[in-house]
N, CA, C and O atoms as a Tripos MOL2 file, in Angstrom:
@<TRIPOS>MOLECULE
protein
  240   239    60     0     0
PROTEIN
NO_CHARGES

@<TRIPOS>ATOM
      1 N          -3.8920   70.9590   23.7670 N.3       1 MET1
      2 CA         -2.7710   70.2070   23.2640 C.3       1 MET1
      3 C          -2.4020   70.5920   21.8350 C.2       1 MET1
      4 O          -1.2780   70.3380   21.4040 O.2       1 MET1
      5 N          -3.3130   71.1910   21.1060 N.am      2 ASP2
      6 CA         -3.0000   71.5880   19.7410 C.3       2 ASP2
      7 C          -1.9100   72.6520   19.6950 C.2       2 ASP2
      8 O          -1.1150   72.6970   18.7560 O.2       2 ASP2
      9 N          -1.8790   73.5100   20.7160 N.am      3 TYR3
     10 CA         -0.8700   74.5650   20.7230 C.3       3 TYR3
     11 C           0.5280   73.9750   20.8990 C.2       3 TYR3
     12 O           1.4930   74.5300   20.3730 O.2       3 TYR3
     13 N           0.6610   72.8740   21.6210 N.am      4 VAL4
     14 CA          1.9740   72.2430   21.7880 C.3       4 VAL4
     15 C           2.4490   71.6820   20.4530 C.2       4 VAL4
     16 O           3.5980   71.8950   20.0650 O.2       4 VAL4
     17 N           1.5860   70.9750   19.7560 N.am      5 SER5
     18 CA          1.9820   70.4070   18.4710 C.3       5 SER5
     19 C           2.2240   71.5000   17.4360 C.2       5 SER5
     20 O           2.9690   71.2810   16.4810 O.2       5 SER5
     21 N           1.6200   72.6580   17.5980 N.am      6 ALA6
     22 CA          1.8500   73.7630   16.6750 C.3       6 ALA6
     23 C           3.1720   74.4760   16.9690 C.2       6 ALA6
     24 O           3.7810   75.0430   16.0620 O.2       6 ALA6
     25 N           3.6170   74.4540   18.2200 N.am      7 LEU7
     26 CA          4.8380   75.1650   18.5960 C.3       7 LEU7
     27 C           6.1020   74.3110   18.5060 C.2       7 LEU7
     28 O           7.1990   74.8630   18.4290 O.2       7 LEU7
     29 N           5.9850   73.0030   18.5150 N.am      8 VAL8
     30 CA          7.1760   72.1480   18.5270 C.3       8 VAL8
     31 C           8.0350   72.3260   17.2700 C.2       8 VAL8
     32 O           9.2410   72.5300   17.4160 O.2       8 VAL8
     33 N           7.4990   72.2630   16.0550 N.am      9 PRO9
     34 CA          8.3770   72.4080   14.8780 C.3       9 PRO9
     35 C           9.1440   73.7410   14.8260 C.2       9 PRO9
     36 O          10.3410   73.7220   14.5400 O.2       9 PRO9
     37 N           8.5110   74.8910   15.0870 N.am     10 PRO10
     38 CA          9.3030   76.1250   15.0530 C.3      10 PRO10
     39 C          10.3710   76.1830   16.1430 C.2      10 PRO10
     40 O          11.4510   76.7310   15.9240 O.2      10 PRO10
     41 N          10.0780   75.6290   17.3010 N.am     11 VAL11
     42 CA         11.0710   75.6330   18.3820 C.3      11 VAL11
     43 C          12.2510   74.7340   18.0160 C.2      11 VAL11
     44 O          13.4040   75.0980   18.2470 O.2      11 VAL11
     45 N          11.9680   73.5730   17.4500 N.am     12 VAL12
     46 CA         13.0400   72.6630   17.0390 C.3      12 VAL12
     47 C          13.8910   73.3230   15.9630 C.2      12 VAL12
     48 O          15.1190   73.2400   16.0130 O.2      12 VAL12
     49 N          13.2670   73.9700   15.0000 N.am     13 MET13
     50 CA         14.0190   74.6470   13.9420 C.3      13 MET13
     51 C          14.8480   75.7990   14.4950 C.2      13 MET13
     52 O          15.9770   76.0130   14.0550 O.2      13 MET13
     53 N          14.3050   76.5380   15.4470 N.am     14 ALA14
     54 CA         15.0530   77.6390   16.0540 C.3      14 ALA14
     55 C          16.2780   77.1220   16.7970 C.2      14 ALA14
     56 O          17.3500   77.7220   16.7180 O.2      14 ALA14
     57 N          16.1280   76.0270   17.5080 N.am     15 VAL15
     58 CA         17.2680   75.4460   18.2330 C.3      15 VAL15
     59 C          18.3190   74.9440   17.2450 C.2      15 VAL15
     60 O          19.5130   75.1610   17.4480 O.2      15 VAL15
     61 N          17.8840   74.2780   16.1830 N.am     16 ALA16
     62 CA         18.8220   73.7680   15.1820 C.3      16 ALA16
     63 C          19.5480   74.9160   14.4780 C.2      16 ALA16
     64 O          20.7500   74.8260   14.2300 O.2      16 ALA16
     65 N          18.8340   75.9820   14.1560 N.am     17 PHE17
     66 CA         19.4500   77.1350   13.5030 C.3      17 PHE17
     67 C          20.4710   77.7980   14.4230 C.2      17 PHE17
     68 O          21.5540   78.1830   13.9820 O.2      17 PHE17
     69 N          20.1250   77.9290   15.7020 N.am     18 THR18
     70 CA         21.0520   78.5170   16.6670 C.3      18 THR18
     71 C          22.3070   77.6600   16.7910 C.2      18 THR18
     72 O          23.4160   78.1930   16.8510 O.2      18 THR18
     73 N          22.1450   76.3470   16.8300 N.am     19 ALA19
     74 CA         23.3020   75.4560   16.9130 C.3      19 ALA19
     75 C          24.1760   75.5770   15.6620 C.2      19 ALA19
     76 O          25.4030   75.5470   15.7590 O.2      19 ALA19
     77 N          23.5570   75.7130   14.5010 N.am     20 LEU20
     78 CA         24.3080   75.8840   13.2640 C.3      20 LEU20
     79 C          25.1260   77.1650   13.2840 C.2      20 LEU20
     80 O          26.3030   77.1590   12.9210 O.2      20 LEU20
     81 N          24.5150   78.2530   13.7020 N.am     21 ILE21
     82 CA         25.2220   79.5370   13.7520 C.3      21 ILE21
     83 C          26.3640   79.4860   14.7570 C.2      21 ILE21
     84 O          27.4570   79.9770   14.4760 O.2      21 ILE21
     85 N          26.1240   78.8990   15.9210 N.am     22 VAL22
     86 CA         27.1820   78.7900   16.9380 C.3      22 VAL22
     87 C          28.3440   77.9670   16.4010 C.2      22 VAL22
     88 O          29.5030   78.3230   16.6140 O.2      22 VAL22
     89 N          28.0520   76.8750   15.7090 N.am     23 THR23
     90 CA         29.1110   76.0400   15.1310 C.3      23 THR23
     91 C          29.9000   76.8070   14.0820 C.2      23 THR23
     92 O          31.1250   76.7040   14.0270 O.2      23 THR23
     93 N          29.2080   77.5730   13.2520 N.am     24 MET24
     94 CA         29.9020   78.3550   12.2280 C.3      24 MET24
     95 C          30.8080   79.4090   12.8520 C.2      24 MET24
     96 O          31.9320   79.6090   12.3920 O.2      24 MET24
     97 N          30.3370   80.0740   13.8810 N.am     25 VAL25
     98 CA         31.1350   81.1170   14.5170 C.3      25 VAL25
     99 C          32.3510   80.5150   15.2170 C.2      25 VAL25
    100 O          33.4420   81.0820   15.1650 O.2      25 VAL25
    101 N          32.1650   79.3730   15.8700 N.am     26 LYS26
    102 CA         33.2820   78.7340   16.5720 C.3      26 LYS26
    103 C          34.3330   78.2120   15.6060 C.2      26 LYS26
    104 O          35.5130   78.1630   15.9540 O.2      26 LYS26
    105 N          33.9370   77.8240   14.4050 N.am     27 SER27
    106 CA         34.9010   77.2490   13.4700 C.3      27 SER27
    107 C          35.6810   78.3110   12.7060 C.2      27 SER27
    108 O          36.5930   77.9640   11.9550 O.2      27 SER27
    109 N          35.3640   79.5680   12.8680 N.am     28 GLN28
    110 CA         36.0940   80.6290   12.1860 C.3      28 GLN28
    111 C          37.4230   80.8630   12.8910 C.2      28 GLN28
    112 O          37.4750   80.9690   14.1160 O.2      28 GLN28
    113 N          38.4790   80.9420   12.1240 N.am     29 GLY29
    114 CA         39.7870   81.2170   12.7000 C.3      29 GLY29
    115 C          40.3440   79.9940   13.3970 C.2      29 GLY29
    116 O          40.0720   78.8600   13.0020 O.2      29 GLY29
    117 N          41.1160   80.2290   14.4240 N.am     30 GLY30
    118 CA         41.6660   79.1260   15.1920 C.3      30 GLY30
    119 C          42.9400   78.5730   14.5780 C.2      30 GLY30
    120 O          43.5820   79.2140   13.7460 O.2      30 GLY30
    121 N          43.2900   77.3630   15.0100 N.am     31 ALA31
    122 CA         44.5500   76.7450   14.6140 C.3      31 ALA31
    123 C          44.5830   76.3860   13.1360 C.2      31 ALA31
    124 O          45.6540   76.4050   12.5300 O.2      31 ALA31
    125 N          43.4570   76.0640   12.5490 N.am     32 ASN32
    126 CA         43.4370   75.6290   11.1560 C.3      32 ASN32
    127 C          43.2260   76.7610   10.1630 C.2      32 ASN32
    128 O          43.1110   76.5120    8.9630 O.2      32 ASN32
    129 N          43.1730   78.0010   10.6390 N.am     33 LYS33
    130 CA         42.8910   79.1160    9.7460 C.3      33 LYS33
    131 C          43.9180   79.2280    8.6260 C.2      33 LYS33
    132 O          43.5440   79.4540    7.4750 O.2      33 LYS33
    133 N          45.1930   79.0770    8.9330 N.am     34 SER34
    134 CA         46.2220   79.2240    7.8940 C.3      34 SER34
    135 C          46.1340   78.0950    6.8770 C.2      34 SER34
    136 O          46.3590   78.3220    5.6890 O.2      34 SER34
    137 N          45.8060   76.8650    7.3260 N.am     35 LYS35
    138 CA         45.6600   75.7590    6.3850 C.3      35 LYS35
    139 C          44.4500   75.9740    5.4830 C.2      35 LYS35
    140 O          44.5070   75.6880    4.2870 O.2      35 LYS35
    141 N          43.3530   76.4800    6.0550 N.am     36 GLU36
    142 CA         42.1610   76.7380    5.2540 C.3      36 GLU36
    143 C          42.4260   77.8430    4.2430 C.2      36 GLU36
    144 O          42.0150   77.7430    3.0870 O.2      36 GLU36
    145 N          43.1170   78.9060    4.6800 N.am     37 ASP37
    146 CA         43.4290   79.9990    3.7690 C.3      37 ASP37
    147 C          44.3380   79.5250    2.6420 C.2      37 ASP37
    148 O          44.1590   79.9270    1.4920 O.2      37 ASP37
    149 N          45.3130   78.6720    2.9620 N.am     38 ALA38
    150 CA         46.2180   78.1590    1.9390 C.3      38 ALA38
    151 C          45.4650   77.2850    0.9390 C.2      38 ALA38
    152 O          45.7520   77.3220   -0.2580 O.2      38 ALA38
    153 N          44.5150   76.5070    1.4200 N.am     39 ALA39
    154 CA         43.7330   75.6510    0.5210 C.3      39 ALA39
    155 C          42.8900   76.4950   -0.4230 C.2      39 ALA39
    156 O          42.7820   76.1770   -1.6070 O.2      39 ALA39
    157 N          42.2970   77.5610    0.0850 N.am     40 VAL40
    158 CA         41.4880   78.4440   -0.7590 C.3      40 VAL40
    159 C          42.3710   79.1600   -1.7760 C.2      40 VAL40
    160 O          42.0000   79.2800   -2.9440 O.2      40 VAL40
    161 N          43.5370   79.6350   -1.3420 N.am     41 ASP41
    162 CA         44.4460   80.2980   -2.2700 C.3      41 ASP41
    163 C          44.9000   79.3530   -3.3760 C.2      41 ASP41
    164 O          44.9970   79.7590   -4.5340 O.2      41 ASP41
    165 N          45.1820   78.0940   -3.0310 N.am     42 ALA42
    166 CA         45.6000   77.1200   -4.0370 C.3      42 ALA42
    167 C          44.4680   76.8360   -5.0240 C.2      42 ALA42
    168 O          44.7050   76.7110   -6.2260 O.2      42 ALA42
    169 N          43.2540   76.7360   -4.5240 N.am     43 ALA43
    170 CA         42.1180   76.4780   -5.4090 C.3      43 ALA43
    171 C          41.8860   77.6640   -6.3450 C.2      43 ALA43
    172 O          41.6010   77.4740   -7.5270 O.2      43 ALA43
    173 N          42.0060   78.8680   -5.8300 N.am     44 LEU44
    174 CA         41.8250   80.0510   -6.6760 C.3      44 LEU44
    175 C          42.9230   80.1400   -7.7380 C.2      44 LEU44
    176 O          42.6520   80.4990   -8.8840 O.2      44 LEU44
    177 N          44.1580   79.8150   -7.3600 N.am     45 ALA45
    178 CA         45.2540   79.8530   -8.3200 C.3      45 ALA45
    179 C          45.0520   78.8060   -9.4060 C.2      45 ALA45
    180 O          45.3120   79.0700  -10.5800 O.2      45 ALA45
    181 N          44.5870   77.6110   -9.0190 N.am     46 ALA46
    182 CA         44.3420   76.5640  -10.0080 C.3      46 ALA46
    183 C          43.2200   76.9720  -10.9600 C.2      46 ALA46
    184 O          43.2850   76.6990  -12.1590 O.2      46 ALA46
    185 N          42.2030   77.6190  -10.4250 N.am     47 HIS47
    186 CA         41.0940   78.0710  -11.2630 C.3      47 HIS47
    187 C          41.5570   79.1550  -12.2320 C.2      47 HIS47
    188 O          41.1690   79.1490  -13.4010 O.2      47 HIS47
    189 N          42.3770   80.0760  -11.7580 N.am     48 ALA48
    190 CA         42.8790   81.1380  -12.6250 C.3      48 ALA48
    191 C          43.7740   80.5590  -13.7140 C.2      48 ALA48
    192 O          43.7450   81.0230  -14.8540 O.2      48 ALA48
    193 N          44.5680   79.5530  -13.3700 N.am     49 GLU49
    194 CA         45.4390   78.9130  -14.3660 C.3      49 GLU49
    195 C          44.6160   78.1820  -15.4220 C.2      49 GLU49
    196 O          44.9740   78.1810  -16.6000 O.2      49 GLU49
    197 N          43.5250   77.5660  -15.0080 N.am     50 ALA50
    198 CA         42.6860   76.8290  -15.9550 C.3      50 ALA50
    199 C          41.9490   77.7670  -16.9010 C.2      50 ALA50
    200 O          41.6500   77.3830  -18.0320 O.2      50 ALA50
    201 N          41.6540   78.9650  -16.4720 N.am     51 GLU51
    202 CA         40.9400   79.9230  -17.3170 C.3      51 GLU51
    203 C          41.8520   80.6270  -18.3160 C.2      51 GLU51
    204 O          41.3710   81.2110  -19.2870 O.2      51 GLU51
    205 N          43.1520   80.5770  -18.0880 N.am     52 ARG52
    206 CA         44.0940   81.2520  -18.9680 C.3      52 ARG52
    207 C          44.1010   80.5500  -20.3260 C.2      52 ARG52
    208 O          44.1660   79.3220  -20.3760 O.2      52 ARG52
    209 N          44.0350   81.2980  -21.4230 N.am     53 PRO53
    210 CA         44.0050   80.6460  -22.7580 C.3      53 PRO53
    211 C          45.3410   79.9600  -23.0480 C.2      53 PRO53
    212 O          46.4020   80.4340  -22.6430 O.2      53 PRO53
    213 N          45.2630   78.8530  -23.7470 N.am     54 ALA54
    214 CA         46.4650   78.0980  -24.1160 C.3      54 ALA54
    215 C          47.2260   78.8770  -25.1910 C.2      54 ALA54
    216 O          46.6170   79.5160  -26.0490 O.2      54 ALA54
    217 N          48.5560   78.8220  -25.1410 N.am     55 PRO55
    218 CA         49.3370   79.5190  -26.1980 C.3      55 PRO55
    219 C          49.1580   78.8090  -27.5300 C.2      55 PRO55
    220 O          49.0810   77.5830  -27.6020 O.2      55 PRO55
    221 N          49.0950   79.6150  -28.5810 N.am     56 GLU56
    222 CA         48.9160   79.0530  -29.9150 C.3      56 GLU56
    223 C          50.2380   78.5200  -30.4380 C.2      56 GLU56
    224 O          51.2940   79.1060  -30.1990 O.2      56 GLU56
    225 N          50.1710   77.3960  -31.1590 N.am     57 ARG57
    226 CA         51.3800   76.8240  -31.7510 C.3      57 ARG57
    227 C          51.6190   77.4210  -33.1330 C.2      57 ARG57
    228 O          50.6900   77.7080  -33.8870 O.2      57 ARG57
    229 N          52.8710   77.5890  -33.4220 N.am     58 GLU58
    230 CA         53.2200   78.0690  -34.7600 C.3      58 GLU58
    231 C          53.3680   76.8870  -35.6780 C.2      58 GLU58
    232 O          53.9650   75.8740  -35.3140 O.2      58 GLU58
    233 N          52.8230   77.0160  -36.8730 N.am     59 THR59
    234 CA         52.9810   75.9450  -37.8720 C.3      59 THR59
    235 C          53.9070   76.4280  -38.9730 C.2      59 THR59
    236 O          53.7710   77.5470  -39.4670 O.2      59 THR59
    237 N          54.8460   75.5790  -39.3510 N.am     60 SER60
    238 CA         55.8000   75.9700  -40.3850 C.3      60 SER60
    239 C          55.5020   75.2870  -41.6890 C.2      60 SER60
    240 O          56.2090   75.5010  -42.6730 O.2      60 SER60
@<TRIPOS>BOND
     1     1     2 1
     2     2     3 1
     3     3     4 2
     4     3     5 am
     5     5     6 1
     6     6     7 1
     7     7     8 2
     8     7     9 am
     9     9    10 1
    10    10    11 1
    11    11    12 2
    12    11    13 am
    13    13    14 1
    14    14    15 1
    15    15    16 2
    16    15    17 am
    17    17    18 1
    18    18    19 1
    19    19    20 2
    20    19    21 am
    21    21    22 1
    22    22    23 1
    23    23    24 2
    24    23    25 am
    25    25    26 1
    26    26    27 1
    27    27    28 2
    28    27    29 am
    29    29    30 1
    30    30    31 1
    31    31    32 2
    32    31    33 am
    33    33    34 1
    34    34    35 1
    35    35    36 2
    36    35    37 am
    37    37    38 1
    38    38    39 1
    39    39    40 2
    40    39    41 am
    41    41    42 1
    42    42    43 1
    43    43    44 2
    44    43    45 am
    45    45    46 1
    46    46    47 1
    47    47    48 2
    48    47    49 am
    49    49    50 1
    50    50    51 1
    51    51    52 2
    52    51    53 am
    53    53    54 1
    54    54    55 1
    55    55    56 2
    56    55    57 am
    57    57    58 1
    58    58    59 1
    59    59    60 2
    60    59    61 am
    61    61    62 1
    62    62    63 1
    63    63    64 2
    64    63    65 am
    65    65    66 1
    66    66    67 1
    67    67    68 2
    68    67    69 am
    69    69    70 1
    70    70    71 1
    71    71    72 2
    72    71    73 am
    73    73    74 1
    74    74    75 1
    75    75    76 2
    76    75    77 am
    77    77    78 1
    78    78    79 1
    79    79    80 2
    80    79    81 am
    81    81    82 1
    82    82    83 1
    83    83    84 2
    84    83    85 am
    85    85    86 1
    86    86    87 1
    87    87    88 2
    88    87    89 am
    89    89    90 1
    90    90    91 1
    91    91    92 2
    92    91    93 am
    93    93    94 1
    94    94    95 1
    95    95    96 2
    96    95    97 am
    97    97    98 1
    98    98    99 1
    99    99   100 2
   100    99   101 am
   101   101   102 1
   102   102   103 1
   103   103   104 2
   104   103   105 am
   105   105   106 1
   106   106   107 1
   107   107   108 2
   108   107   109 am
   109   109   110 1
   110   110   111 1
   111   111   112 2
   112   111   113 am
   113   113   114 1
   114   114   115 1
   115   115   116 2
   116   115   117 am
   117   117   118 1
   118   118   119 1
   119   119   120 2
   120   119   121 am
   121   121   122 1
   122   122   123 1
   123   123   124 2
   124   123   125 am
   125   125   126 1
   126   126   127 1
   127   127   128 2
   128   127   129 am
   129   129   130 1
   130   130   131 1
   131   131   132 2
   132   131   133 am
   133   133   134 1
   134   134   135 1
   135   135   136 2
   136   135   137 am
   137   137   138 1
   138   138   139 1
   139   139   140 2
   140   139   141 am
   141   141   142 1
   142   142   143 1
   143   143   144 2
   144   143   145 am
   145   145   146 1
   146   146   147 1
   147   147   148 2
   148   147   149 am
   149   149   150 1
   150   150   151 1
   151   151   152 2
   152   151   153 am
   153   153   154 1
   154   154   155 1
   155   155   156 2
   156   155   157 am
   157   157   158 1
   158   158   159 1
   159   159   160 2
   160   159   161 am
   161   161   162 1
   162   162   163 1
   163   163   164 2
   164   163   165 am
   165   165   166 1
   166   166   167 1
   167   167   168 2
   168   167   169 am
   169   169   170 1
   170   170   171 1
   171   171   172 2
   172   171   173 am
   173   173   174 1
   174   174   175 1
   175   175   176 2
   176   175   177 am
   177   177   178 1
   178   178   179 1
   179   179   180 2
   180   179   181 am
   181   181   182 1
   182   182   183 1
   183   183   184 2
   184   183   185 am
   185   185   186 1
   186   186   187 1
   187   187   188 2
   188   187   189 am
   189   189   190 1
   190   190   191 1
   191   191   192 2
   192   191   193 am
   193   193   194 1
   194   194   195 1
   195   195   196 2
   196   195   197 am
   197   197   198 1
   198   198   199 1
   199   199   200 2
   200   199   201 am
   201   201   202 1
   202   202   203 1
   203   203   204 2
   204   203   205 am
   205   205   206 1
   206   206   207 1
   207   207   208 2
   208   207   209 am
   209   209   210 1
   210   210   211 1
   211   211   212 2
   212   211   213 am
   213   213   214 1
   214   214   215 1
   215   215   216 2
   216   215   217 am
   217   217   218 1
   218   218   219 1
   219   219   220 2
   220   219   221 am
   221   221   222 1
   222   222   223 1
   223   223   224 2
   224   223   225 am
   225   225   226 1
   226   226   227 1
   227   227   228 2
   228   227   229 am
   229   229   230 1
   230   230   231 1
   231   231   232 2
   232   231   233 am
   233   233   234 1
   234   234   235 1
   235   235   236 2
   236   235   237 am
   237   237   238 1
   238   238   239 1
   239   239   240 2
@<TRIPOS>SUBSTRUCTURE
     1 MET1         2 RESIDUE 1 A MET
     2 ASP2         6 RESIDUE 1 A ASP
     3 TYR3        10 RESIDUE 1 A TYR
     4 VAL4        14 RESIDUE 1 A VAL
     5 SER5        18 RESIDUE 1 A SER
     6 ALA6        22 RESIDUE 1 A ALA
     7 LEU7        26 RESIDUE 1 A LEU
     8 VAL8        30 RESIDUE 1 A VAL
     9 PRO9        34 RESIDUE 1 A PRO
    10 PRO10       38 RESIDUE 1 A PRO
    11 VAL11       42 RESIDUE 1 A VAL
    12 VAL12       46 RESIDUE 1 A VAL
    13 MET13       50 RESIDUE 1 A MET
    14 ALA14       54 RESIDUE 1 A ALA
    15 VAL15       58 RESIDUE 1 A VAL
    16 ALA16       62 RESIDUE 1 A ALA
    17 PHE17       66 RESIDUE 1 A PHE
    18 THR18       70 RESIDUE 1 A THR
    19 ALA19       74 RESIDUE 1 A ALA
    20 LEU20       78 RESIDUE 1 A LEU
    21 ILE21       82 RESIDUE 1 A ILE
    22 VAL22       86 RESIDUE 1 A VAL
    23 THR23       90 RESIDUE 1 A THR
    24 MET24       94 RESIDUE 1 A MET
    25 VAL25       98 RESIDUE 1 A VAL
    26 LYS26      102 RESIDUE 1 A LYS
    27 SER27      106 RESIDUE 1 A SER
    28 GLN28      110 RESIDUE 1 A GLN
    29 GLY29      114 RESIDUE 1 A GLY
    30 GLY30      118 RESIDUE 1 A GLY
    31 ALA31      122 RESIDUE 1 A ALA
    32 ASN32      126 RESIDUE 1 A ASN
    33 LYS33      130 RESIDUE 1 A LYS
    34 SER34      134 RESIDUE 1 A SER
    35 LYS35      138 RESIDUE 1 A LYS
    36 GLU36      142 RESIDUE 1 A GLU
    37 ASP37      146 RESIDUE 1 A ASP
    38 ALA38      150 RESIDUE 1 A ALA
    39 ALA39      154 RESIDUE 1 A ALA
    40 VAL40      158 RESIDUE 1 A VAL
    41 ASP41      162 RESIDUE 1 A ASP
    42 ALA42      166 RESIDUE 1 A ALA
    43 ALA43      170 RESIDUE 1 A ALA
    44 LEU44      174 RESIDUE 1 A LEU
    45 ALA45      178 RESIDUE 1 A ALA
    46 ALA46      182 RESIDUE 1 A ALA
    47 HIS47      186 RESIDUE 1 A HIS
    48 ALA48      190 RESIDUE 1 A ALA
    49 GLU49      194 RESIDUE 1 A GLU
    50 ALA50      198 RESIDUE 1 A ALA
    51 GLU51      202 RESIDUE 1 A GLU
    52 ARG52      206 RESIDUE 1 A ARG
    53 PRO53      210 RESIDUE 1 A PRO
    54 ALA54      214 RESIDUE 1 A ALA
    55 PRO55      218 RESIDUE 1 A PRO
    56 GLU56      222 RESIDUE 1 A GLU
    57 ARG57      226 RESIDUE 1 A ARG
    58 GLU58      230 RESIDUE 1 A GLU
    59 THR59      234 RESIDUE 1 A THR
    60 SER60      238 RESIDUE 1 A SER
């Protein structure tokens, strides 16, 4: 019986890892791909805008 208790955790982890990979592969692309791409593009544009230095003001 010790061999069963020794094999259960790795088998459970292998099944969970396989389910995770299958879920990731299935969620790639599809109907929401354009919305996801647009969200990433907007986030990148906002980040680039935030990194741009502010223009200096002229003092008279």
